C-alpha positions in Angstrom: 2.0 -5.6 17.7 0.1 -8.5 15.8 1.0 -8.5 12.0 -0.5 -10.6 9.6 -0.8 -10.5 5.8 -3.5 -11.7 3.4 -1.5 -12.4 -0.3 -3.7 -11.6 -3.0 -3.4 -14.6 -5.7 -3.8 -12.2 -8.7 -0.6 -9.9 -8.6 0.6 -11.7 -5.3 -0.1 -8.3 -3.3 0.4 -8.4 0.2 -2.6 -6.9 2.0 -1.3 -6.1 5.5 -3.4 -6.2 8.4 -1.7 -4.6 12.3 -3.3 -4.3 15.6 -1.8 -3.8 18.9 -3.0 -7.3 19.7 -5.8 -10.1 19.6 -9.1 -9.1 21.0 -8.7 -5.7 19.6 -9.3 -2.8 16.6 -7.6 -3.2 13.3 -6.4 -1.5 10.1 -5.9 -3.1 7.1 -3.8 -2.0 4.5 -4.1 -2.7 0.5 -6.5 -5.0 0.0 -5.9 -6.4 -3.7 -7.9 -8.8 -6.1 -9.3 -12.1 -5.3 -11.7 -14.3 -6.6 -13.0 -17.4 -4.8 -12.4 -17.4 -2.0 -12.8 -12.9 -2.6 -10.0 -10.8 -0.6 -12.9 -9.6 1.9 -13.8 -13.4 2.9 -9.8 -14.3 3.2 -9.3 -11.3 5.5 -12.4 -12.1 7.5 -11.5 -15.2 8.1 -7.8 -13.3 10.1 -9.8 -11.2 11.5 -12.5 -13.5 13.0 -9.3 -15.8 14.2 -8.3 -13.3 16.1 -11.0 -11.3 17.3 -10.4 -8.1 15.6 -12.5 -5.2 14.5 -11.4 -3.4 11.4 -11.8 0.1 11.9 -9.8 1.7 8.6 -8.6 0.7 5.5 -5.3 2.3 4.3 -4.4 2.7 0.7 -0.6 3.1 -0.2 -1.7 4.0 -3.5 -4.3 3.9 -6.5 -3.3 0.9 -8.3 -6.3 -2.1 -9.4 -3.7 -4.3 -7.6 -3.8 -2.7 -4.4 -7.7 -1.5 -4.1 -9.6 -3.9 -6.0 -11.6 -4.8 -3.0 -11.9 -2.1 -1.1 -15.2 -0.8 -1.6 -16.7 -4.4 -0.9 -14.6 -4.5 2.3 -15.0 -0.9 3.9 -18.3 -0.7 2.8 -19.0 -4.1 4.6 -17.5 -3.4 7.7 -18.7 0.3 7.5 -14.7 1.7 8.1 -13.2 4.6 6.0 -10.7 4.1 2.9 -7.8 6.1 3.7 -5.8 7.3 0.5 -3.8 10.5 -0.7 -5.9 13.0 -2.8 -3.4 13.0 -5.7 -4.3 9.2 -5.9 -8.3 9.8 -5.3 -9.6 9.9 -8.6 -7.8 5.8 -9.2 -10.5 4.6 -6.9 -13.1 5.6 -10.0 -11.1 6.0 -13.0 -8.2 3.3 -12.0 -7.2 3.1 -15.9 -5.2 6.4 -15.6 -2.5 4.9 -14.1 -2.3 1.9 -16.1 -0.7 0.9 -19.3 -3.7 0.6 -21.6 -4.1 -2.9 -22.4 -1.8 -4.2 -20.0 -2.5 -7.2 -17.6 -4.8 -5.3 -15.1 -7.3 -4.1 -17.6 -7.5 -7.6 -19.2 -7.7 -9.3 -15.9 -10.8 -6.8 -15.3 -12.4 -7.7 -18.7 -12.0 -11.1 -18.1 -14.0 -10.4 -14.8 -16.4 -8.5 -16.5 -15.8 -5.4 -14.6 -16.3 -1.6 -16.2 -17.0 0.5 -13.8 -15.5 1.0 -10.5 -16.7 3.3 -7.5 -15.7 4.4 -4.1 -16.7 2.7 -1.2 -19.3 5.0 0.8 -16.6 6.6 3.3 -13.2 8.1 1.7 -10.8 9.6 4.1 -8.3 11.9 2.5 -4.7 12.1 4.2 -1.7 14.3 3.3 2.2 14.2 3.2 3.3 14.5 7.4 -0.3 13.8 9.1 -0.3 12.1 12.3 -2.6 10.4 13.8 -3.5 7.6 16.2 -5.7 4.6 15.2 -6.5 1.1 16.2 -3.9 1.7 19.6 -1.5 2.6 17.0 0.6 5.8 16.0 0.9 6.8 12.1 2.9 9.1 10.2 1.6 9.1 6.3 4.2 10.5 4.0 3.7 11.3 0.6 6.3 9.3 -1.6 5.6 9.9 -5.3 7.7 7.9 -8.0 5.5 4.9 -8.4 2.2 7.1 -8.7 1.9 10.6 -7.6 -0.1 10.2 -4.5 1.9 7.1 -3.0 2.2 6.9 0.3 4.4 5.2 2.7 3.3 4.6 6.6 5.3 4.6 9.9 3.6 2.7 12.5 5.1 3.5 16.0 7.7 4.3 14.6 8.6 0.5 14.6 7.5 -0.2 11.2 7.0 1.2 7.4 4.1 -0.2 5.1 6.1 0.8 1.9 3.5 -0.3 -0.5 5.7 0.1 -4.0 8.0 2.4 -2.9 10.3 0.0 -1.5 10.6 -3.5 -1.7 13.2 -6.6 -0.3 16.0 -5.9 -2.9 14.1 -3.5 -5.4 11.7 -0.2 -5.7 8.3 -0.4 -7.6 8.2 0.6 -11.1 8.3 4.1 -12.6 7.0 3.5 -16.0 3.3 3.4 -15.6 1.2 7.0 -16.3 1.7 8.9 -13.2 5.1 7.4 -12.1 8.2 9.2 -12.2 12.0 8.4 -12.1 13.2 11.3 -11.3 10.5 11.6 -8.2 11.1 8.2 -7.1 14.9 9.0 -6.6 14.0 12.3 -4.3 11.4 9.5 -2.6 14.4 7.6 -1.3 16.5 9.8 -1.0 14.3 12.2 1.6 11.7 9.5 2.9 13.4 5.8 3.2 17.3 6.2 3.8 16.4 8.9 7.0 14.5 6.4 8.7 16.2 4.1 11.7 18.1 0.6 10.8 15.7 -1.1 12.9 12.5 -0.2 10.9 10.7 -3.0 9.7 9.3 -2.7 5.8 6.3 -4.3 5.4 6.4 -4.0 1.8 3.1 -4.3 -1.2 4.8 -7.3 -2.7 7.0 -9.6 -1.5 9.1 -10.7 2.3 9.5 -8.2 5.0 12.7 -6.5 5.7 14.6 -3.8 7.3 15.7 -0.4 6.4 19.3 -1.7 7.5 19.2 -4.6 5.3 17.5 -2.6 2.3 20.7 0.1 3.1 23.2 -2.2 3.2 22.1 -4.4 0.0 19.3 -2.4 -2.3 21.2 -1.7 -5.7 18.0 1.0 -5.5 19.6 2.7 -2.3 23.3 2.9 -3.4 25.0 6.5 -4.3 26.1 5.1 -7.3 22.0 4.7 -8.7 20.8 7.7 -6.8 23.3 10.1 -8.0 23.8 8.1 -11.1 20.0 8.9 -12.4 18.9 11.3 -15.2 17.2 14.2 -13.3 
């Protein structure tokens, strides 16, 4: 499998590009915030280098640092954007899941951006949905906690696109609007821990890891955290 990452200049969001190999179709995950060159331009350079044809953009959740570039990217290639229905509203109203006056709002103000629109084609994906795309077998798992509509995506039972649910050594924050500490505990217990140790984790920020490594060393996957959380 071909796995490439383009790290967005703002918030260092990982935009993953997956394909079975060069000269094939590809999926793009979480195109974040860039300026010059823009994220679509940076992504295009990777696609051209490997002679890839993008056929879908997948959004692990609706925060701006993961969705900002999805409209120009998806519309530019005439491909759909896939997102959970509970986070779809954030494509046009991202402030619903942001802290008022926070970093993202200040950044958008500096960019002069005040209006957001959906890509021309949006497809909603739900918990447990299975489908094949770009030669890859995907399973969507709703994974609330960071946002209501956060998802993680299993790819060929080998890779987990974990978005901002699971990081190397940490987890996503739960204190933003639509986040929930209790929901995150349930997600970690029911959606993350049952996965096999050898599954490679491609997170929304930071370095890649494995489920086994996180099971052993991530403090948020230990019983003292999962059982001690106020519920």
